[in-house]
KEDO-678450 format. One record per residue (C-alpha): residue number from 1; x, y, z. Coordinates in steps of 0.1 Angstrom, whole numbers, padded with zeros to 4 digits. Last residue first. Layout:
<atoms>
<atom k="NUM" px="X" py="Y" pz="Z"/>
...
</atoms>
This chain:
<atoms>
<atom k="240" px="-0194" py="-0142" pz="-0064"/>
<atom k="239" px="-0159" py="-0149" pz="-0047"/>
<atom k="238" px="-0168" py="-0115" pz="-0028"/>
<atom k="237" px="-0138" py="-0095" pz="-0046"/>
<atom k="236" px="-0149" py="-0105" pz="-0079"/>
<atom k="235" px="-0183" py="-0094" pz="-0078"/>
<atom k="234" px="-0168" py="-0060" pz="-0061"/>
<atom k="233" px="-0180" py="-0056" pz="-0019"/>
<atom k="232" px="-0206" py="-0033" pz="-0018"/>
<atom k="231" px="-0196" py="0002" pz="-0002"/>
<atom k="230" px="-0195" py="0015" pz="0034"/>
<atom k="229" px="-0170" py="0045" pz="0040"/>
<atom k="228" px="-0186" py="0071" pz="0057"/>
<atom k="227" px="-0203" py="0051" pz="0085"/>
<atom k="226" px="-0193" py="0011" pz="0089"/>
<atom k="225" px="-0211" py="-0023" pz="0072"/>
<atom k="224" px="-0214" py="-0016" pz="0032"/>
<atom k="223" px="-0193" py="-0046" pz="0030"/>
<atom k="222" px="-0156" py="-0033" pz="0015"/>
<atom k="221" px="-0153" py="0000" pz="0034"/>
<atom k="220" px="-0164" py="-0013" pz="0064"/>
<atom k="219" px="-0135" py="-0039" pz="0061"/>
<atom k="218" px="-0149" py="-0078" pz="0063"/>
<atom k="217" px="-0130" py="-0087" pz="0031"/>
<atom k="216" px="-0138" py="-0125" pz="0021"/>
<atom k="215" px="-0112" py="-0137" pz="-0003"/>
<atom k="214" px="-0118" py="-0150" pz="-0042"/>
<atom k="213" px="-0094" py="-0127" pz="-0057"/>
<atom k="212" px="-0075" py="-0106" pz="-0024"/>
<atom k="211" px="-0040" py="-0119" pz="-0032"/>
<atom k="210" px="-0043" py="-0109" pz="-0069"/>
<atom k="209" px="-0026" py="-0138" pz="-0092"/>
<atom k="208" px="-0057" py="-0140" pz="-0116"/>
<atom k="207" px="-0052" py="-0105" pz="-0129"/>
<atom k="206" px="-0046" py="-0120" pz="-0167"/>
<atom k="205" px="-0035" py="-0090" pz="-0189"/>
<atom k="204" px="-0029" py="-0105" pz="-0222"/>
<atom k="203" px="-0070" py="-0113" pz="-0225"/>
<atom k="202" px="-0075" py="-0078" pz="-0225"/>
<atom k="201" px="-0111" py="-0067" pz="-0221"/>
<atom k="200" px="-0105" py="-0045" pz="-0196"/>
<atom k="199" px="-0078" py="-0024" pz="-0210"/>
<atom k="198" px="-0106" py="-0015" pz="-0243"/>
<atom k="197" px="-0100" py="0017" pz="-0233"/>
<atom k="196" px="-0066" py="0019" pz="-0230"/>
<atom k="195" px="-0037" py="0049" pz="-0218"/>
<atom k="194" px="-0007" py="0036" pz="-0212"/>
<atom k="193" px="0013" py="0055" pz="-0183"/>
<atom k="192" px="0040" py="0078" pz="-0194"/>
<atom k="191" px="0022" py="0112" pz="-0176"/>
<atom k="190" px="0000" py="0096" pz="-0151"/>
<atom k="189" px="0030" py="0096" pz="-0120"/>
<atom k="188" px="0031" py="0131" pz="-0125"/>
<atom k="187" px="-0007" py="0139" pz="-0120"/>
<atom k="186" px="-0009" py="0132" pz="-0090"/>
<atom k="185" px="-0034" py="0125" pz="-0064"/>
<atom k="184" px="-0044" py="0083" pz="-0074"/>
<atom k="183" px="-0003" py="0080" pz="-0074"/>
<atom k="182" px="-0008" py="0096" pz="-0038"/>
<atom k="181" px="-0033" py="0082" pz="-0025"/>
<atom k="180" px="-0023" py="0042" pz="-0033"/>
<atom k="179" px="0009" py="0049" pz="-0019"/>
<atom k="178" px="-0007" py="0058" pz="0012"/>
<atom k="177" px="-0031" py="0029" pz="0014"/>
<atom k="176" px="-0011" py="0003" pz="0005"/>
<atom k="175" px="0016" py="0017" pz="0036"/>
<atom k="174" px="-0014" py="0020" pz="0058"/>
<atom k="173" px="-0031" py="-0016" pz="0052"/>
<atom k="172" px="0009" py="-0033" pz="0056"/>
<atom k="171" px="0014" py="-0013" pz="0089"/>
<atom k="170" px="-0024" py="-0021" pz="0095"/>
<atom k="169" px="-0020" py="-0042" pz="0129"/>
<atom k="168" px="-0038" py="-0061" pz="0155"/>
<atom k="167" px="-0034" py="-0071" pz="0194"/>
<atom k="166" px="-0071" py="-0046" pz="0201"/>
<atom k="165" px="-0082" py="-0040" pz="0167"/>
<atom k="164" px="-0070" py="-0017" pz="0139"/>
<atom k="163" px="-0076" py="0015" pz="0132"/>
<atom k="162" px="-0096" py="0042" pz="0108"/>
<atom k="161" px="-0099" py="0072" pz="0115"/>
<atom k="160" px="-0128" py="0102" pz="0114"/>
<atom k="159" px="-0147" py="0081" pz="0128"/>
<atom k="158" px="-0140" py="0043" pz="0141"/>
<atom k="157" px="-0142" py="0028" pz="0111"/>
<atom k="156" px="-0127" py="-0004" pz="0115"/>
<atom k="155" px="-0100" py="-0022" pz="0100"/>
<atom k="154" px="-0097" py="-0066" pz="0103"/>
<atom k="153" px="-0101" py="-0074" pz="0066"/>
<atom k="152" px="-0073" py="-0049" pz="0056"/>
<atom k="151" px="-0054" py="-0065" pz="0080"/>
<atom k="150" px="-0054" py="-0100" pz="0070"/>
<atom k="149" px="-0056" py="-0092" pz="0032"/>
<atom k="148" px="-0021" py="-0076" pz="0034"/>
<atom k="147" px="-0006" py="-0099" pz="0057"/>
<atom k="146" px="-0009" py="-0131" pz="0041"/>
<atom k="145" px="-0004" py="-0150" pz="0068"/>
<atom k="144" px="0025" py="-0181" pz="0069"/>
<atom k="143" px="0024" py="-0206" pz="0095"/>
<atom k="142" px="0060" py="-0214" pz="0115"/>
<atom k="141" px="0050" py="-0205" pz="0155"/>
<atom k="140" px="0065" py="-0195" pz="0182"/>
<atom k="139" px="0075" py="-0163" pz="0159"/>
<atom k="138" px="0038" py="-0152" pz="0152"/>
<atom k="137" px="0032" py="-0134" pz="0124"/>
<atom k="136" px="0052" py="-0156" pz="0098"/>
<atom k="135" px="0049" py="-0134" pz="0064"/>
<atom k="134" px="0032" py="-0140" pz="0030"/>
<atom k="133" px="0032" py="-0112" pz="0007"/>
<atom k="132" px="0009" py="-0122" pz="-0023"/>
<atom k="131" px="0015" py="-0097" pz="-0045"/>
<atom k="130" px="-0008" py="-0061" pz="-0052"/>
<atom k="129" px="-0031" py="-0052" pz="-0077"/>
<atom k="128" px="-0053" py="-0022" pz="-0077"/>
<atom k="127" px="-0083" py="-0009" pz="-0107"/>
<atom k="126" px="-0112" py="-0033" pz="-0096"/>
<atom k="125" px="-0133" py="-0003" pz="-0091"/>
<atom k="124" px="-0143" py="-0014" pz="-0053"/>
<atom k="123" px="-0106" py="-0017" pz="-0048"/>
<atom k="122" px="-0094" py="0015" pz="-0063"/>
<atom k="121" px="-0123" py="0032" pz="-0045"/>
<atom k="120" px="-0112" py="0019" pz="-0011"/>
<atom k="119" px="-0078" py="0027" pz="-0017"/>
<atom k="118" px="-0089" py="0063" pz="-0025"/>
<atom k="117" px="-0108" py="0064" pz="0008"/>
<atom k="116" px="-0085" py="0050" pz="0030"/>
<atom k="115" px="-0057" py="0076" pz="0020"/>
<atom k="114" px="-0086" py="0099" pz="0022"/>
<atom k="113" px="-0096" py="0091" pz="0060"/>
<atom k="112" px="-0068" py="0113" pz="0080"/>
<atom k="111" px="-0052" py="0111" pz="0108"/>
<atom k="110" px="-0031" py="0074" pz="0108"/>
<atom k="109" px="-0028" py="0075" pz="0074"/>
<atom k="108" px="-0007" py="0107" pz="0073"/>
<atom k="107" px="0014" py="0118" pz="0045"/>
<atom k="106" px="0045" py="0140" pz="0050"/>
<atom k="105" px="0067" py="0144" pz="0017"/>
<atom k="104" px="0098" py="0133" pz="0010"/>
<atom k="103" px="0124" py="0136" pz="-0028"/>
<atom k="102" px="0146" py="0112" pz="-0028"/>
<atom k="101" px="0179" py="0126" pz="-0039"/>
<atom k="100" px="0204" py="0110" pz="-0020"/>
<atom k="99" px="0207" py="0140" pz="0006"/>
<atom k="98" px="0172" py="0142" pz="0008"/>
<atom k="97" px="0165" py="0107" pz="0022"/>
<atom k="96" px="0189" py="0110" pz="0047"/>
<atom k="95" px="0172" py="0143" pz="0059"/>
<atom k="94" px="0138" py="0129" pz="0062"/>
<atom k="93" px="0155" py="0096" pz="0079"/>
<atom k="92" px="0176" py="0121" pz="0101"/>
<atom k="91" px="0141" py="0141" pz="0109"/>
<atom k="90" px="0131" py="0107" pz="0129"/>
<atom k="89" px="0101" py="0088" pz="0115"/>
<atom k="88" px="0069" py="0097" pz="0127"/>
<atom k="87" px="0056" py="0117" pz="0103"/>
<atom k="86" px="0037" py="0099" pz="0086"/>
<atom k="85" px="0062" py="0091" pz="0055"/>
<atom k="84" px="0059" py="0092" pz="0019"/>
<atom k="83" px="0089" py="0087" pz="0001"/>
<atom k="82" px="0091" py="0100" pz="-0036"/>
<atom k="81" px="0111" py="0092" pz="-0064"/>
<atom k="80" px="0120" py="0053" pz="-0071"/>
<atom k="79" px="0129" py="0050" pz="-0102"/>
<atom k="78" px="0133" py="0010" pz="-0097"/>
<atom k="77" px="0163" py="-0001" pz="-0114"/>
<atom k="76" px="0171" py="-0031" pz="-0085"/>
<atom k="75" px="0211" py="-0018" pz="-0075"/>
<atom k="74" px="0205" py="0019" pz="-0072"/>
<atom k="73" px="0166" py="0027" pz="-0072"/>
<atom k="72" px="0154" py="-0006" pz="-0049"/>
<atom k="71" px="0191" py="-0006" pz="-0033"/>
<atom k="70" px="0189" py="0030" pz="-0022"/>
<atom k="69" px="0156" py="0020" pz="-0004"/>
<atom k="68" px="0171" py="-0011" pz="0012"/>
<atom k="67" px="0200" py="0011" pz="0023"/>
<atom k="66" px="0170" py="0034" pz="0039"/>
<atom k="65" px="0157" py="0005" pz="0059"/>
<atom k="64" px="0190" py="-0007" pz="0070"/>
<atom k="63" px="0196" py="0027" pz="0087"/>
<atom k="62" px="0162" py="0028" pz="0102"/>
<atom k="61" px="0173" py="0004" pz="0129"/>
<atom k="60" px="0139" py="-0009" pz="0141"/>
<atom k="59" px="0140" py="-0007" pz="0180"/>
<atom k="58" px="0133" py="-0037" pz="0206"/>
<atom k="57" px="0113" py="-0038" pz="0240"/>
<atom k="56" px="0102" py="-0071" pz="0226"/>
<atom k="55" px="0115" py="-0082" pz="0195"/>
<atom k="54" px="0114" py="-0057" pz="0159"/>
<atom k="53" px="0088" py="-0063" pz="0132"/>
<atom k="52" px="0095" py="-0053" pz="0097"/>
<atom k="51" px="0075" py="-0053" pz="0069"/>
<atom k="50" px="0077" py="-0051" pz="0034"/>
<atom k="49" px="0051" py="-0052" pz="0006"/>
<atom k="48" px="0067" py="-0043" pz="-0033"/>
<atom k="47" px="0052" py="-0034" pz="-0065"/>
<atom k="46" px="0016" py="-0022" pz="-0060"/>
<atom k="45" px="0004" py="-0020" pz="-0092"/>
<atom k="44" px="-0019" py="0008" pz="-0099"/>
<atom k="43" px="-0047" py="0013" pz="-0128"/>
<atom k="42" px="-0049" py="0049" pz="-0129"/>
<atom k="41" px="-0083" py="0067" pz="-0143"/>
<atom k="40" px="-0094" py="0080" pz="-0173"/>
<atom k="39" px="-0129" py="0092" pz="-0174"/>
<atom k="38" px="-0160" py="0080" pz="-0197"/>
<atom k="37" px="-0176" py="0055" pz="-0174"/>
<atom k="36" px="-0140" py="0038" pz="-0162"/>
<atom k="35" px="-0112" py="0044" pz="-0190"/>
<atom k="34" px="-0078" py="0028" pz="-0182"/>
<atom k="33" px="-0048" py="0044" pz="-0174"/>
<atom k="32" px="-0019" py="0027" pz="-0174"/>
<atom k="31" px="0005" py="0008" pz="-0147"/>
<atom k="30" px="0008" py="0034" pz="-0122"/>
<atom k="29" px="0032" py="0028" pz="-0096"/>
<atom k="28" px="0040" py="0010" pz="-0064"/>
<atom k="27" px="0059" py="0006" pz="-0034"/>
<atom k="26" px="0049" py="-0007" pz="-0004"/>
<atom k="25" px="0068" py="0000" pz="0034"/>
<atom k="24" px="0060" py="-0012" pz="0067"/>
<atom k="23" px="0070" py="-0009" pz="0106"/>
<atom k="22" px="0068" py="-0025" pz="0140"/>
<atom k="21" px="0086" py="-0015" pz="0169"/>
<atom k="20" px="0088" py="-0039" pz="0196"/>
<atom k="19" px="0060" py="-0047" pz="0228"/>
<atom k="18" px="0073" py="-0009" pz="0242"/>
<atom k="17" px="0061" py="0007" pz="0211"/>
<atom k="16" px="0070" py="0027" pz="0182"/>
<atom k="15" px="0044" py="0026" pz="0149"/>
<atom k="14" px="0068" py="0031" pz="0118"/>
<atom k="13" px="0047" py="0035" pz="0082"/>
<atom k="12" px="0072" py="0039" pz="0049"/>
<atom k="11" px="0054" py="0049" pz="0017"/>
<atom k="10" px="0069" py="0048" pz="-0016"/>
<atom k="9" px="0065" py="0063" pz="-0052"/>
<atom k="8" px="0076" py="0048" pz="-0087"/>
<atom k="7" px="0078" py="0065" pz="-0121"/>
<atom k="6" px="0078" py="0037" pz="-0147"/>
<atom k="5" px="0110" py="0028" pz="-0161"/>
<atom k="4" px="0103" py="-0007" pz="-0165"/>
<atom k="3" px="0109" py="-0043" pz="-0160"/>
<atom k="2" px="0126" py="-0033" pz="-0122"/>
<atom k="1" px="0147" py="-0061" pz="-0112"/>
</atoms>
């Protein structure tokens, strides 16, 4: 259930494939504004990550996903106001969401790198957290994988676009980037967030559960490799 009434945004990403459609969804909010080098910046919390993979030659029924989003707002009490999409979803999905009083916007994570620049900045400045989301990537194996960490670790900067390797995926990573970019770019979602100049020294805010804590991120955005995106990895994320 929603722990507060802060406004939420979601990003929906659907990839069509003959090997089976794949879908990602993320929802997040700005928990508060934190002061960094004289500027107030949003501290972002991703409330939810979701991934769906259809079998070979099968499709994902978007009606089920829409009902899932309706339930987040109407049953669980999340103030989910805006759904961004990458443009590949059907016009029917946009119309149905609008009919249910959701705002919808087009946001491409494939055709521009800005969302990943925003995500890189949030991670680098240690002001984003998301849940440990474990999924079964191989239907023939019972092994579980932290899909967000896996996808972020494997992404490649190929010049003007962030892509995944062959046989890889970025459904969840795209959704995190989409939500982060919207929350960073619109003051609408900062209005009711608390402001605190001593946020980082608040012992009550224990973030040790973040999924990327102690991990090794090899994405060029976080390790200094690649062109345009490279930045040093924060000490907390590099394990030092």
